[in-house]
Every structure is written in C-alpha cells, then in structure tokens.
N, CA, C and O atoms as CSV, one atom per row, in Angstrom:
chain,resi,resn,atom,element,x,y,z
A,1,MET,N,N,102.822,123.265,139.184
A,1,MET,CA,C,104.190,123.208,138.718
A,1,MET,C,C,104.788,121.825,138.962
A,1,MET,O,O,105.497,121.284,138.113
A,2,VAL,N,N,104.491,121.259,140.139
A,2,VAL,CA,C,105.028,119.938,140.447
A,2,VAL,C,C,104.485,118.919,139.459
A,2,VAL,O,O,105.199,118.000,139.059
A,3,GLY,N,N,103.216,119.076,139.058
A,3,GLY,CA,C,102.626,118.169,138.077
A,3,GLY,C,C,103.353,118.234,136.746
A,3,GLY,O,O,103.560,117.209,136.096
A,4,VAL,N,N,103.738,119.423,136.342
A,4,VAL,CA,C,104.470,119.596,135.087
A,4,VAL,C,C,105.835,118.933,135.195
A,4,VAL,O,O,106.284,118.256,134.270
A,5,ILE,N,N,106.484,119.133,136.327
A,5,ILE,CA,C,107.807,118.551,136.528
A,5,ILE,C,C,107.713,117.031,136.519
A,5,ILE,O,O,108.534,116.355,135.899
A,6,ARG,N,N,106.711,116.499,137.207
A,6,ARG,CA,C,106.542,115.047,137.216
A,6,ARG,C,C,106.224,114.535,135.819
A,6,ARG,O,O,106.677,113.457,135.434
A,7,GLY,N,N,105.446,115.304,135.054
A,7,GLY,CA,C,105.139,114.925,133.680
A,7,GLY,C,C,106.386,114.866,132.822
A,7,GLY,O,O,106.547,113.960,132.005
A,8,LEU,N,N,107.278,115.847,133.012
A,8,LEU,CA,C,108.536,115.849,132.265
A,8,LEU,C,C,109.374,114.625,132.598
A,8,LEU,O,O,109.959,114.001,131.713
A,9,PHE,N,N,109.427,114.288,133.878
A,9,PHE,CA,C,110.201,113.109,134.250
A,9,PHE,C,C,109.548,111.827,133.762
A,9,PHE,O,O,110.246,110.891,133.372
A,10,ALA,N,N,108.219,111.769,133.776
A,10,ALA,CA,C,107.535,110.582,133.256
A,10,ALA,C,C,107.850,110.413,131.778
A,10,ALA,O,O,108.127,109.306,131.317
A,11,PHE,N,N,107.804,111.520,131.036
A,11,PHE,CA,C,108.151,111.470,129.621
A,11,PHE,C,C,109.598,111.018,129.444
A,11,PHE,O,O,109.907,110.186,128.591
A,12,GLY,N,N,110.473,111.585,130.266
A,12,GLY,CA,C,111.882,111.205,130.192
A,12,GLY,C,C,112.101,109.736,130.504
A,12,GLY,O,O,112.887,109.058,129.842
A,13,LEU,N,N,111.404,109.256,131.510
A,13,LEU,CA,C,111.528,107.839,131.850
A,13,LEU,C,C,111.083,106.959,130.698
A,13,LEU,O,O,111.771,106.005,130.334
A,14,PHE,N,N,109.937,107.278,130.128
A,14,PHE,CA,C,109.416,106.490,129.014
A,14,PHE,C,C,110.390,106.493,127.846
A,14,PHE,O,O,110.698,105.446,127.277
A,15,THR,N,N,110.865,107.668,127.499
A,15,THR,CA,C,111.752,107.815,126.349
A,15,THR,C,C,113.094,107.127,126.564
A,15,THR,O,O,113.584,106.426,125.679
A,16,PHE,N,N,113.680,107.324,127.723
A,16,PHE,CA,C,115.039,106.852,127.922
A,16,PHE,C,C,115.125,105.408,128.403
A,16,PHE,O,O,116.139,104.749,128.176
A,17,PHE,N,N,114.088,104.904,129.062
A,17,PHE,CA,C,114.098,103.490,129.411
A,17,PHE,C,C,113.895,102.635,128.172
A,17,PHE,O,O,114.356,101.494,128.121
A,18,ALA,N,N,113.212,103.175,127.175
A,18,ALA,CA,C,112.989,102.435,125.939
A,18,ALA,C,C,114.308,102.123,125.238
A,18,ALA,O,O,114.417,101.109,124.548
A,19,SER,N,N,115.299,102.976,125.405
A,19,SER,CA,C,116.580,102.768,124.737
A,19,SER,C,C,117.667,102.276,125.693
A,19,SER,O,O,118.844,102.272,125.332
A,20,ALA,N,N,117.296,101.867,126.889
A,20,ALA,CA,C,118.286,101.466,127.890
A,20,ALA,C,C,119.069,100.228,127.488
A,20,ALA,O,O,120.199,100.044,127.940
A,21,ALA,N,N,118.491,99.371,126.644
A,21,ALA,CA,C,119.160,98.132,126.261
A,21,ALA,C,C,120.311,98.373,125.286
A,21,ALA,O,O,121.181,97.514,125.147
A,22,LEU,N,N,120.335,99.503,124.620
A,22,LEU,CA,C,121.393,99.815,123.667
A,22,LEU,C,C,122.648,100.280,124.397
A,22,LEU,O,O,122.585,100.720,125.545
A,23,ALA,N,N,123.777,100.179,123.725
A,23,ALA,CA,C,125.024,100.662,124.307
A,23,ALA,C,C,124.908,102.163,124.553
A,23,ALA,O,O,124.486,102.919,123.677
A,24,ALA,N,N,125.283,102.575,125.736
A,24,ALA,CA,C,125.115,103.969,126.119
A,24,ALA,C,C,126.246,104.834,125.572
A,24,ALA,O,O,127.425,104.523,125.742
A,25,THR,N,N,125.862,105.919,124.916
A,25,THR,CA,C,126.826,106.933,124.502
A,25,THR,C,C,127.009,107.888,125.679
A,25,THR,O,O,126.250,107.817,126.645
A,26,PRO,N,N,127.987,108.768,125.620
A,26,PRO,CA,C,128.135,109.741,126.718
A,26,PRO,C,C,126.868,110.581,126.932
A,26,PRO,O,O,126.508,110.878,128.071
A,27,ALA,N,N,126.201,110.960,125.853
A,27,ALA,CA,C,124.970,111.743,125.991
A,27,ALA,C,C,123.877,110.924,126.667
A,27,ALA,O,O,123.167,111.427,127.536
A,28,GLU,N,N,123.745,109.663,126.266
A,28,GLU,CA,C,122.730,108.799,126.879
A,28,GLU,C,C,123.032,108.572,128.362
A,28,GLU,O,O,122.123,108.542,129.191
A,29,THR,N,N,124.288,108.417,128.678
A,29,THR,CA,C,124.685,108.239,130.075
A,29,THR,C,C,124.330,109.477,130.889
A,29,THR,O,O,123.810,109.368,131.999
A,30,PHE,N,N,124.613,110.658,130.333
A,30,PHE,CA,C,124.286,111.925,130.991
A,30,PHE,C,C,122.788,112.015,131.269
A,30,PHE,O,O,122.374,112.337,132.382
A,31,VAL,N,N,121.990,111.731,130.262
A,31,VAL,CA,C,120.537,111.809,130.417
A,31,VAL,C,C,120.047,110.764,131.410
A,31,VAL,O,O,119.214,111.066,132.264
A,32,GLN,N,N,120.551,109.548,131.309
A,32,GLN,CA,C,120.115,108.489,132.218
A,32,GLN,C,C,120.439,108.836,133.667
A,32,GLN,O,O,119.633,108.586,134.564
A,33,GLN,N,N,121.605,109.406,133.891
A,33,GLN,CA,C,121.966,109.811,135.252
A,33,GLN,C,C,121.008,110.889,135.761
A,33,GLN,O,O,120.632,110.885,136.934
A,34,GLY,N,N,120.614,111.809,134.879
A,34,GLY,CA,C,119.660,112.844,135.266
A,34,GLY,C,C,118.297,112.265,135.593
A,34,GLY,O,O,117.666,112.653,136.577
A,35,VAL,N,N,117.848,111.341,134.768
A,35,VAL,CA,C,116.556,110.693,135.015
A,35,VAL,C,C,116.607,109.920,136.329
A,35,VAL,O,O,115.681,109.993,137.138
A,36,ASP,N,N,117.683,109.187,136.533
A,36,ASP,CA,C,117.831,108.428,137.777
A,36,ASP,C,C,117.801,109.348,138.997
A,36,ASP,O,O,117.160,109.046,140.004
A,37,ARG,N,N,118.503,110.471,138.888
A,37,ARG,CA,C,118.515,111.441,139.996
A,37,ARG,C,C,117.118,112.023,140.205
A,37,ARG,O,O,116.691,112.208,141.345
A,38,GLY,N,N,116.415,112.310,139.135
A,38,GLY,CA,C,115.060,112.844,139.249
A,38,GLY,C,C,114.119,111.868,139.926
A,38,GLY,O,O,113.327,112.259,140.783
A,39,VAL,N,N,114.197,110.623,139.556
A,39,VAL,CA,C,113.365,109.594,140.178
A,39,VAL,C,C,113.710,109.479,141.656
A,39,VAL,O,O,112.824,109.336,142.499
A,40,GLN,N,N,114.993,109.543,141.965
A,40,GLN,CA,C,115.441,109.469,143.352
A,40,GLN,C,C,114.844,110.623,144.167
A,40,GLN,O,O,114.392,110.421,145.294
A,41,ILE,N,N,114.844,111.812,143.603
A,41,ILE,CA,C,114.270,112.974,144.287
A,41,ILE,C,C,112.772,112.777,144.499
A,41,ILE,O,O,112.260,113.010,145.594
A,42,LEU,N,N,112.072,112.349,143.454
A,42,LEU,CA,C,110.616,112.193,143.550
A,42,LEU,C,C,110.212,111.100,144.528
A,42,LEU,O,O,109.149,111.186,145.141
A,43,LYS,N,N,111.033,110.085,144.682
A,43,LYS,CA,C,110.726,108.986,145.593
A,43,LYS,C,C,111.106,109.278,147.043
A,43,LYS,O,O,110.671,108.565,147.948
A,44,ASP,N,N,111.903,110.306,147.273
A,44,ASP,CA,C,112.404,110.609,148.614
A,44,ASP,C,C,111.270,111.158,149.476
A,44,ASP,O,O,110.890,112.322,149.349
A,45,THR,N,N,110.737,110.314,150.346
A,45,THR,CA,C,109.597,110.703,151.182
A,45,THR,C,C,110.005,111.609,152.340
A,45,THR,O,O,109.141,112.158,153.024
A,46,SER,N,N,111.298,111.772,152.567
A,46,SER,CA,C,111.745,112.643,153.657
A,46,SER,C,C,111.721,114.121,153.254
A,46,SER,O,O,111.847,114.995,154.112
A,47,LEU,N,N,111.563,114.402,151.978
A,47,LEU,CA,C,111.562,115.792,151.503
A,47,LEU,C,C,110.175,116.405,151.608
A,47,LEU,O,O,109.168,115.733,151.384
A,48,THR,N,N,110.132,117.683,151.949
A,48,THR,CA,C,108.877,118.422,151.872
A,48,THR,C,C,108.617,118.764,150.400
A,48,THR,O,O,109.505,118.619,149.560
A,49,ASP,N,N,107.417,119.210,150.098
A,49,ASP,CA,C,107.124,119.602,148.715
A,49,ASP,C,C,108.050,120.725,148.255
A,49,ASP,O,O,108.510,120.726,147.113
A,50,ALA,N,N,108.320,121.673,149.137
A,50,ALA,CA,C,109.196,122.796,148.776
A,50,ALA,C,C,110.623,122.303,148.510
A,50,ALA,O,O,111.266,122.752,147.562
A,51,GLN,N,N,111.114,121.390,149.338
A,51,GLN,CA,C,112.453,120.849,149.127
A,51,GLN,C,C,112.524,120.040,147.832
A,51,GLN,O,O,113.493,120.131,147.079
A,52,ARG,N,N,111.480,119.248,147.591
A,52,ARG,CA,C,111.440,118.437,146.373
A,52,ARG,C,C,111.432,119.345,145.142
A,52,ARG,O,O,112.163,119.106,144.181
A,53,ARG,N,N,110.615,120.365,145.181
A,53,ARG,CA,C,110.536,121.305,144.062
A,53,ARG,C,C,111.887,121.971,143.816
A,53,ARG,O,O,112.331,122.086,142.674
A,54,ALA,N,N,112.535,122.406,144.889
A,54,ALA,CA,C,113.827,123.079,144.751
A,54,ALA,C,C,114.879,122.136,144.161
A,54,ALA,O,O,115.668,122.534,143.304
A,55,GLN,N,N,114.882,120.894,144.621
A,55,GLN,CA,C,115.865,119.941,144.100
A,55,GLN,C,C,115.600,119.598,142.640
A,55,GLN,O,O,116.541,119.460,141.857
A,56,VAL,N,N,114.331,119.457,142.264
A,56,VAL,CA,C,114.004,119.164,140.867
A,56,VAL,C,C,114.363,120.357,139.985
A,56,VAL,O,O,114.912,120.180,138.897
A,57,GLU,N,N,114.057,121.567,140.446
A,57,GLU,CA,C,114.422,122.755,139.676
A,57,GLU,C,C,115.932,122.850,139.503
A,57,GLU,O,O,116.415,123.179,138.419
A,58,ASP,N,N,116.679,122.564,140.565
A,58,ASP,CA,C,118.145,122.588,140.466
A,58,ASP,C,C,118.637,121.534,139.475
A,58,ASP,O,O,119.529,121.798,138.668
A,59,LEU,N,N,118.051,120.350,139.542
A,59,LEU,CA,C,118.447,119.277,138.628
A,59,LEU,C,C,118.180,119.677,137.180
A,59,LEU,O,O,119.058,119.554,136.325
A,60,LEU,N,N,116.962,120.157,136.905
A,60,LEU,CA,C,116.635,120.551,135.530
A,60,LEU,C,C,117.525,121.689,135.061
A,60,LEU,O,O,117.973,121.702,133.915
A,61,GLY,N,N,117.783,122.649,135.951
A,61,GLY,CA,C,118.652,123.762,135.603
A,61,GLY,C,C,120.078,123.337,135.308
A,61,GLY,O,O,120.767,123.965,134.505
A,62,SER,N,N,120.519,122.269,135.959
A,62,SER,CA,C,121.879,121.785,135.725
A,62,SER,C,C,121.977,120.958,134.446
A,62,SER,O,O,123.068,120.783,133.904
A,63,MET,N,N,120.848,120.451,133.964
A,63,MET,CA,C,120.866,119.576,132.794
A,63,MET,C,C,120.514,120.284,131.496
A,63,MET,O,O,120.911,119.831,130.423
A,64,MET,N,N,119.783,121.374,131.573
A,64,MET,CA,C,119.345,122.043,130.348
A,64,MET,C,C,119.191,123.531,130.571
A,64,MET,O,O,119.080,123.996,131.705
A,65,ASN,N,N,119.184,124.266,129.487
A,65,ASN,CA,C,118.972,125.701,129.527
A,65,ASN,C,C,117.470,125.938,129.519
A,65,ASN,O,O,116.862,126.062,128.456
A,66,THR,N,N,116.871,126.000,130.707
A,66,THR,CA,C,115.412,126.101,130.789
A,66,THR,C,C,114.892,127.430,130.241
A,66,THR,O,O,113.777,127.490,129.723
A,67,HIS,N,N,115.679,128.484,130.349
A,67,HIS,CA,C,115.239,129.776,129.796
A,67,HIS,C,C,115.110,129.683,128.280
A,67,HIS,O,O,114.116,130.126,127.704
A,68,ARG,N,N,116.106,129.114,127.651
A,68,ARG,CA,C,116.065,128.976,126.191
A,68,ARG,C,C,114.927,128.048,125.758
A,68,ARG,O,O,114.269,128.295,124.747
A,69,LEU,N,N,114.703,126.995,126.518
A,69,LEU,CA,C,113.609,126.069,126.221
A,69,LEU,C,C,112.257,126.762,126.351
A,69,LEU,O,O,111.355,126.521,125.548
A,70,ALA,N,N,112.112,127.618,127.353
A,70,ALA,CA,C,110.870,128.381,127.517
A,70,ALA,C,C,110.636,129.297,126.321
A,70,ALA,O,O,109.513,129.397,125.827
A,71,LEU,N,N,111.686,129.964,125.856
A,71,LEU,CA,C,111.556,130.839,124.688
A,71,LEU,C,C,111.192,130.035,123.446
A,71,LEU,O,O,110.395,130.489,122.624
A,72,PHE,N,N,111.764,128.860,123.306
A,72,PHE,CA,C,111.417,127.992,122.181
A,72,PHE,C,C,109.933,127.628,122.226
A,72,PHE,O,O,109.253,127.627,121.200
A,73,CYS,N,N,109.445,127.321,123.414
A,73,CYS,CA,C,108.021,126.965,123.556
A,73,CYS,C,C,107.113,128.131,123.201
A,73,CYS,O,O,106.017,127.925,122.679
A,74,LEU,N,N,107.545,129.328,123.472
A,74,LEU,CA,C,106.743,130.504,123.128
A,74,LEU,C,C,106.731,130.767,121.628
A,74,LEU,O,O,105.780,131.354,121.110
A,75,GLY,N,N,107.765,130.345,120.933
A,75,GLY,CA,C,107.831,130.560,119.492
A,75,GLY,C,C,107.919,132.031,119.150
A,75,GLY,O,O,108.638,132.788,119.804
A,76,ASN,N,N,107.180,132.440,118.115
A,76,ASN,CA,C,107.213,133.833,117.652
A,76,ASN,C,C,106.646,134.806,118.670
A,76,ASN,O,O,106.957,135.997,118.630
A,77,VAL,N,N,105.820,134.316,119.577
A,77,VAL,CA,C,105.249,135.186,120.605
A,77,VAL,C,C,106.358,135.806,121.451
A,77,VAL,O,O,106.211,136.929,121.933
A,78,ALA,N,N,107.460,135.092,121.635
A,78,ALA,CA,C,108.576,135.601,122.441
A,78,ALA,C,C,109.153,136.877,121.840
A,78,ALA,O,O,109.714,137.704,122.560
A,79,LYS,N,N,109.020,137.041,120.525
A,79,LYS,CA,C,109.563,138.226,119.855
A,79,LYS,C,C,108.647,139.432,119.977
A,79,LYS,O,O,109.114,140.570,119.936
A,80,THR,N,N,107.343,139.196,120.127
A,80,THR,CA,C,106.384,140.300,120.110
A,80,THR,C,C,105.788,140.614,121.480
A,80,THR,O,O,105.241,141.699,121.677
A,81,ALA,N,N,105.883,139.699,122.411
A,81,ALA,CA,C,105.310,139.910,123.745
A,81,ALA,C,C,106.178,140.888,124.528
A,81,ALA,O,O,107.376,141.009,124.272
A,82,PRO,N,N,105.566,141.585,125.484
A,82,PRO,CA,C,106.366,142.467,126.344
A,82,PRO,C,C,107.447,141.657,127.078
A,82,PRO,O,O,107.175,140.555,127.555
A,83,PRO,N,N,108.649,142.189,127.167
A,83,PRO,CA,C,109.750,141.449,127.797
A,83,PRO,C,C,109.430,140.943,129.207
A,83,PRO,O,O,109.840,139.847,129.589
A,84,GLU,N,N,108.696,141.752,129.974
A,84,GLU,CA,C,108.372,141.311,131.338
A,84,GLU,C,C,107.445,140.090,131.335
A,84,GLU,O,O,107.522,139.255,132.236
A,85,ASP,N,N,106.567,139.979,130.323
A,85,ASP,CA,C,105.702,138.804,130.205
A,85,ASP,C,C,106.511,137.578,129.801
A,85,ASP,O,O,106.285,136.479,130.307
A,86,VAL,N,N,107.446,137.775,128.895
A,86,VAL,CA,C,108.296,136.673,128.456
A,86,VAL,C,C,109.128,136.158,129.633
A,86,VAL,O,O,109.250,134.950,129.835
A,87,GLU,N,N,109.694,137.080,130.402
A,87,GLU,CA,C,110.506,136.680,131.550
A,87,GLU,C,C,109.662,135.999,132.623
A,87,GLU,O,O,110.120,135.058,133.272
A,88,ALA,N,N,108.422,136.477,132.812
A,88,ALA,CA,C,107.533,135.835,133.790
A,88,ALA,C,C,107.215,134.405,133.358
A,88,ALA,O,O,107.179,133.489,134.180
A,89,PHE,N,N,106.984,134.228,132.044
A,89,PHE,CA,C,106.730,132.875,131.531
A,89,PHE,C,C,107.952,131.994,131.723
A,89,PHE,O,O,107.836,130.855,132.175
A,90,ALA,N,N,109.114,132.513,131.385
A,90,ALA,CA,C,110.357,131.733,131.508
A,90,ALA,C,C,110.598,131.338,132.969
A,90,ALA,O,O,111.032,130.219,133.244
A,91,ALA,N,N,110.322,132.236,133.890
A,91,ALA,CA,C,110.510,131.931,135.306
A,91,ALA,C,C,109.532,130.863,135.771
A,91,ALA,O,O,109.895,129.990,136.559
A,92,ALA,N,N,108.305,130.926,135.294
A,92,ALA,CA,C,107.296,129.916,135.668
A,92,ALA,C,C,107.589,128.579,135.001
A,92,ALA,O,O,107.312,127.519,135.561
A,93,PHE,N,N,108.146,128.640,133.813
A,93,PHE,CA,C,108.450,127.419,133.063
A,93,PHE,C,C,109.473,126.589,133.806
A,93,PHE,O,O,109.861,125.520,133.336
C-alpha cells in the first residue's frame, strides 16, 4: 500500500512540477500544497511506517473522494460485483 501511495505522489510530483513555472490558479495552488505536504510527510524520518501511512491516507482523503475514485477504477465491475467486494476494494484503495 505504501508503494502505491508513493507512486501516486511521484506521479503527482512529475505532473505538477512540470507546470510550476506557469501562473498558479487556485486549483493549481491547492494541488501544489497537497503535493508539498505529501513530500513533507514522506521525508519525515521521525514517523513510523504506521504514522506515515495514516498521515498520507488523511492527506489523500482530505484532497479527493477516494471512494468515488476507487469505483471509477473498477468501472462496470463496480455495478456487478457483490457490494462487500466493492467496499473491500474501495477500503484497500
């Protein structure tokens, strides 16, 4: 799970640093602040893995609707899969 989270932040860093030279809109500022906070969490050597995971999960949860994103990733399977399987996937996502 931590690898996935780090991958998401790496993708975010690549995507958002590429546009850092442009004038920041409110949305870009919001995203940049989130990326900066994520990097800060990942670099904090005083945190245990459990603390780091909890802080990253809180950050992602505050920035996006992770449940809806999980359902989007499932696509049509979300409509036909048993609800408990869908919820288990969303929780793991």
